[in-house]
Residue, then its C-alpha position, 0 to 999 in steps of 0.5 A: m886281139g883276133h883268133q887263128w882258127e881251123q876246122r877239119d871235116e871228113a866223109t866217105v861219099g858214094a861218088s867217084v873221084e872225078e865227080v868229087w873233083e868237079a864238085i869242089a874245083t869247078g864253078p857249076g860244081i861249087d854252085s851245087w852245094f855252096m853259098g852264092r855263086s862261084e867262078v873258078d879259073p883253073g890251074p895252079d896259078g888260077a883263082v876262085r871268085t865267090s859272089m854273095g849279093s853285093f859281096t865278092m870274095d877273091s881267092a888264089i888257088t894254092g894247091w892244084e893236083p887234079l883228082h887229088r888236092f885242091a886248095h885256095r886262100s882269100t886275099d888278106g884284109p887290111d886287118g889280117r882277115f882271111i879264109a882258106y880251104e883245102y880238099l883232099i880226095e882219096g878213091r876207095d873200092q867200089g866207086s866210093t871216095v874219101l873227102r877231107m876238108v880243112a877250113s882255116g883263117f884269121l878273125p880280127g878283133d876282140d869279139w871274134e868268138t861270136e863270128f867264129e861260132a856262126m862260121s863253125l856252125g855254118g861251115a858244118m852245114y855246108f860240108a854236110t850239104l857237099v856230102a849230101y850233094l855227092n851222095h844224092f846228086a853227084g854229076l848234076t848241076g844245081q841252080p842256087i837260090n839265095v834269098s835274105g829275109p827281113p831283120v829278125t828281132d826275136w830269134p827263138t820265135a823266128w826259128a819256131e815259126l820257121h819250123q812250123a812253116l816247114g811242118l816240123s816240130a819245135s825240135p826237129r831231128v834228122g829224118d823228120p818229114a818236112r813239107a812247105t807250101v810256097p805260093g806259085l811253086p810245087a809243094v816242097e816235100g822232103v826230109v830233114d838231113f841237117v840241123n844245128p842251132q843256126a841252120i836246118g837242111i831239107r833234102a827233097p828228091d830234086a833239091l837241097y833246101r837250106f835255111i840259115r840264121g844269117y850273121f847279119g840278123s836275118i833268115v837266109l835261104g841257100h837252096h840248090i835246085f836240080k830240076p828246071h825252074n822258072t825265073d820267079t823261084a827266088q821271088a816266090w821264096r822271098t815272098w814266103l820268107d817275108g810272110l813269116p812272123v819274125 
């Protein structure tokens, strides 16, 4: 059967129109808040390529109005699957900006509900991460750290262990202080800035840390680091994640 879907989000951010455009329409900007790594071939006939491990998604730019509108749509799969994004930018007084995002697509098959739930919860987290980036790190380039942990067999236990490792209660709330010790790295200290049943985000003075219930059955880290870091950062996080009793 399948399902046509659409998700709308809107926020007013403390960043200029130019900073918002850089965040949504350039590769380094997208890397500073979205999953994987992205490259943008700019212009009305351009393209966006996003790589997540061994998977790469190619999208054609369908709307290119610098500082106003940016849209792109993935190539349709054999089963009709696609995903599209549209961003609308409106400047406001005193340097703030209204950002509207519409994500839409088609999910094939009779079991689309499970994938749609994961996509909706993940989409909410990434829009919140974009807003956090624009409010706290606009103009900076974040280095993405993407790590997947081992398969999870008991999600309630795994989520509880993750919360404990982050110094949080079993039911964390936005604003709660968080602290994690990752061998080989400086202590991670920040506050919870996003939480839903499948994701939790921590904002530190120099990073956005994201912990996600991966659709394929493992905890996934999608961090964005705004400070110099060594090449062993991803491995340190992988070792930390592997050490959780999941």
